[in-house]
C-alpha positions as CSV (number, residue, x, y, z in Angstrom):
1,M,0.0,0.0,0.0
2,T,1.1,3.6,-0.7
3,L,-0.3,7.1,-0.3
4,R,0.7,9.6,-2.8
5,F,-0.5,13.1,-3.9
6,A,-0.1,15.7,-6.6
7,S,-1.4,19.2,-7.3
8,L,-2.9,20.3,-10.5
9,G,-2.6,23.9,-9.5
10,S,-2.7,26.1,-6.3
11,G,-3.7,29.8,-6.0
12,S,-6.4,32.2,-6.5
13,K,-7.0,31.2,-10.1
14,G,-8.0,27.6,-9.3
15,N,-7.0,24.8,-6.8
16,C,-7.2,21.0,-7.3
17,L,-5.2,18.3,-5.5
18,V,-5.2,14.6,-6.4
19,V,-4.8,12.0,-3.6
20,E,-4.3,8.3,-4.2
21,S,-4.4,5.4,-1.9
22,G,-3.8,1.7,-2.7
23,G,-1.7,-0.4,-5.2
24,R,-2.0,-0.5,-8.9
25,G,-5.3,-1.7,-10.1
26,T,-6.9,-1.2,-6.8
27,A,-6.2,2.4,-6.1
28,T,-8.7,5.0,-4.8
29,R,-8.2,8.4,-6.2
30,V,-10.1,11.7,-5.3
31,L,-9.8,15.2,-6.3
32,L,-9.6,17.7,-3.4
33,D,-11.3,20.8,-4.7
34,C,-12.0,21.7,-8.3
35,G,-11.4,25.4,-9.3
36,L,-10.0,24.7,-12.8
37,S,-12.2,24.5,-15.9
38,P,-13.2,20.9,-16.8
39,R,-11.0,21.0,-19.9
40,E,-8.0,22.3,-17.9
41,T,-8.6,19.8,-15.2
42,E,-8.5,17.0,-17.7
43,R,-5.4,18.4,-19.3
44,R,-3.6,18.5,-16.0
45,L,-4.8,15.2,-14.9
46,S,-3.3,13.8,-18.1
47,R,0.0,15.4,-17.1
48,I,0.3,13.3,-14.0
49,G,-0.9,10.1,-15.9
50,L,-4.6,10.1,-15.0
51,A,-8.0,10.6,-16.6
52,P,-11.4,11.4,-15.2
53,P,-12.5,7.8,-15.0
54,D,-9.6,7.1,-12.7
55,L,-11.4,9.1,-10.0
56,A,-13.8,8.1,-7.3
57,G,-15.0,11.6,-6.7
58,I,-14.4,15.1,-5.6
59,L,-14.0,16.5,-2.0
60,I,-14.8,20.1,-1.6
61,T,-13.4,22.4,1.2
62,H,-15.7,25.5,0.7
63,E,-17.7,27.4,-1.8
64,H,-15.3,30.0,-3.2
65,D,-14.9,29.9,-6.9
66,D,-11.1,29.0,-6.9
67,H,-12.0,25.7,-4.9
68,A,-15.5,24.8,-5.9
69,G,-16.4,26.8,-9.0
70,Q,-16.1,23.9,-11.4
71,A,-16.8,21.0,-9.2
72,F,-20.4,20.4,-10.4
73,P,-19.7,20.9,-14.1
74,F,-16.7,18.5,-14.0
75,A,-18.6,16.0,-11.8
76,A,-21.7,16.1,-14.1
77,Q,-19.6,15.6,-17.2
78,H,-17.8,12.5,-15.7
79,K,-20.5,11.2,-13.4
80,L,-18.6,11.7,-10.2
81,P,-20.1,12.1,-6.7
82,V,-19.1,15.2,-4.7
83,W,-18.6,15.3,-0.9
84,L,-19.2,18.7,0.8
85,T,-20.8,20.2,3.8
86,Y,-24.4,21.3,3.9
87,G,-23.4,24.9,4.2
88,T,-21.1,24.8,1.2
89,Q,-23.7,23.2,-1.0
90,L,-26.4,25.8,0.2
91,A,-23.9,28.7,-0.6
92,L,-23.2,27.3,-4.1
93,A,-26.9,27.0,-4.8
94,E,-27.5,30.6,-3.6
95,A,-24.6,31.7,-5.9
96,G,-26.4,30.1,-8.9
97,K,-24.4,26.9,-9.0
98,P,-26.7,24.2,-8.0
99,A,-25.7,20.5,-7.9
100,G,-28.3,19.6,-10.6
101,E,-28.1,15.9,-11.3
102,V,-24.7,15.5,-9.6
103,V,-24.7,13.0,-6.6
104,T,-23.9,14.9,-3.5
105,R,-22.9,13.4,-0.2
106,T,-23.2,15.7,2.9
107,I,-20.3,15.5,5.2
108,D,-19.9,16.6,8.9
109,G,-16.8,18.6,9.7
110,R,-16.3,16.5,12.9
111,S,-16.8,13.0,11.5
112,A,-14.5,10.8,9.5
113,F,-15.6,8.6,6.6
114,A,-14.2,6.4,3.8
115,I,-13.9,6.6,0.1
116,G,-12.6,3.3,-1.0
117,S,-9.4,2.7,0.6
118,L,-9.0,6.4,1.7
119,E,-10.0,7.5,5.2
120,V,-11.1,11.1,5.0
121,R,-11.2,13.2,8.2
122,P,-12.6,16.7,7.8
123,Y,-11.8,19.3,10.3
124,T,-13.4,22.8,10.8
125,V,-11.4,26.0,10.1
126,P,-12.0,29.8,10.5
127,H,-12.4,31.2,6.9
128,D,-15.0,33.6,5.3
129,A,-17.2,30.9,3.9
130,R,-20.5,29.3,5.0
131,E,-19.3,25.9,6.4
132,P,-15.6,25.4,5.5
133,V,-13.5,22.4,6.3
134,Q,-10.1,21.1,5.4
135,F,-9.0,17.5,5.3
136,V,-6.6,15.0,6.7
137,L,-6.5,11.9,4.4
138,S,-5.1,8.4,5.2
139,D,-4.5,4.9,3.9
140,G,-4.6,3.7,7.6
141,A,-0.8,3.9,8.0
142,R,0.2,7.3,6.6
143,R,-1.6,10.6,6.9
144,L,-1.6,13.6,4.6
145,G,-2.7,16.9,6.1
146,V,-4.1,19.7,3.8
147,L,-4.8,23.2,5.0
148,T,-5.1,25.8,2.1
149,D,-7.6,28.4,3.3
150,I,-7.7,29.7,6.9
151,G,-7.5,33.1,8.7
152,A,-5.8,32.1,11.9
153,S,-4.7,28.8,13.5
154,T,-6.5,27.3,16.3
155,A,-5.8,24.4,18.8
156,H,-8.3,22.3,17.0
157,V,-6.4,22.8,13.6
158,E,-3.1,22.1,15.2
159,A,-4.4,18.9,16.8
160,A,-5.7,17.8,13.5
161,L,-2.4,18.3,11.7
162,S,0.0,16.9,14.4
163,G,1.6,13.7,13.5
164,C,1.0,13.8,9.8
165,D,3.5,12.3,7.4
166,A,3.0,15.0,4.7
167,L,1.5,18.6,4.8
168,V,0.3,20.9,2.2
169,L,0.1,24.2,4.0
170,E,-1.1,27.6,2.9
171,T,1.5,30.4,2.8
172,N,-0.6,33.0,1.2
173,H,1.2,36.3,1.6
174,D,4.0,38.4,3.0
175,P,2.4,41.3,5.1
176,D,4.8,43.9,3.7
177,L,4.0,43.0,0.1
178,L,0.4,42.8,0.9
179,W,0.0,46.2,2.6
180,G,2.4,47.9,0.2
181,G,0.6,46.6,-2.9
182,G,-2.2,47.8,-5.0
183,Y,-5.1,45.9,-3.6
184,P,-8.0,48.0,-2.1
185,K,-7.9,48.5,1.6
186,W,-11.0,46.3,2.2
187,L,-9.4,43.4,0.4
188,K,-6.1,43.7,2.2
189,Q,-8.0,43.7,5.5
190,R,-10.1,40.7,4.5
191,I,-6.9,38.7,3.4
192,A,-5.0,39.6,6.6
193,G,-8.0,39.2,8.9
194,P,-8.8,36.3,11.2
195,F,-11.2,34.7,8.5
196,G,-8.8,35.3,5.5
197,H,-5.6,33.6,4.7
198,L,-2.2,32.7,6.5
199,S,0.8,34.9,6.0
200,N,4.2,33.2,5.8
201,A,4.9,34.0,9.5
202,D,1.4,32.6,10.4
203,A,2.2,29.4,8.6
204,E,5.6,29.2,10.3
205,R,4.0,29.6,13.7
206,L,1.4,27.0,12.9
207,L,4.0,24.4,11.7
208,A,6.2,25.1,14.7
209,A,3.2,24.4,17.0
210,I,2.4,20.8,15.6
211,D,4.1,17.5,16.1
212,R,6.4,17.4,13.1
213,S,8.3,14.1,14.0
214,R,6.8,12.2,11.0
215,L,6.8,14.8,8.4
216,S,8.7,13.8,5.3
217,H,7.0,16.2,2.9
218,V,6.1,19.8,3.5
219,I,4.5,21.8,0.6
220,A,4.0,25.6,0.6
221,A,0.6,26.2,-1.1
222,H,-1.9,28.8,-2.1
223,L,0.7,31.6,-2.6
224,S,-0.6,34.9,-3.8
225,Q,1.1,35.8,-7.1
226,Q,0.9,39.5,-6.2
227,N,1.6,39.4,-2.5
228,N,4.2,36.7,-1.9
229,R,7.4,35.3,-3.2
230,P,8.2,31.5,-3.4
231,E,11.5,32.1,-1.6
232,L,9.9,33.9,1.3
233,A,7.4,31.2,1.8
234,R,9.9,28.4,1.7
235,E,12.2,30.2,4.0
236,A,9.5,30.6,6.6
237,L,8.5,26.9,6.6
238,A,12.1,25.9,6.6
239,R,12.8,27.9,9.8
240,A,9.9,25.9,11.6
241,M,11.3,22.5,10.2
242,G,15.0,23.4,10.9
243,C,15.8,22.4,7.3
244,A,17.2,24.0,4.1
245,A,14.7,26.0,2.2
246,E,15.2,23.8,-0.9
247,W,13.7,20.8,1.0
248,I,10.3,22.6,1.2
249,G,8.2,21.9,-1.7
250,L,6.2,24.5,-3.6
251,S,2.7,24.2,-5.2
252,T,2.4,26.7,-8.0
253,Q,-0.6,28.0,-9.9
254,D,0.4,26.8,-13.3
255,E,2.3,23.6,-12.4
256,G,1.0,22.5,-9.0
257,F,3.5,19.8,-8.1
258,A,4.3,16.2,-9.3
259,W,3.5,13.1,-7.5
260,R,4.9,12.8,-4.0
261,E,4.8,9.3,-2.4
262,L,4.5,8.0,1.1
263,K,5.5,4.4,1.5
């Protein structure tokens, strides 16, 4: 058995992560978020050797377009089920994006469930969405923690991510670049606020607060293309890990990252 994961893209223009559990011929694969167009999602899946029929379904963290905007069109086209909270589905419907004929499965942010050989454990986070969650995914032996949209860390979040074998962690912005940039004041306040996004320093503090003893992969994700720099994000996480900045992985908007494997 192995657990592996790859990103199709990460950032404000669209997020999509692929997680796979199991051996060849018996693998369970899910998309975590679907903010890229169906055609682009298919193209980027092919880049990592997959096609839509290889997927068991889609997990959604929250209703924002860069995470869920294309989930129902892609799911409808390929007859895939979608797992999401009741609040997220309601918010999508109110935004004119109903599920239609797509099979939806309501999840509870406090209860684990299984998709094939994957154990999926959602956990609640502070973010400016209706009922947002993030996920820890496991094959029973190894755990991948994903945290891409959160305004401020909490003890609950740190407990959920402690002891993971791999972590995809938001490093959205550098405060100096954000406040010195051209965004309107209200948007800067939203991003930096307690229901917005993590700065590099916030992510560094969160990483330093959790049990890091099993971590073999740490990926900086959801970087703002205007308000951050890859080297700043990697340096911040490297300080928490006590490692070289080059060891920290990077999930980009255009390339995501290639398969990473946990054996």
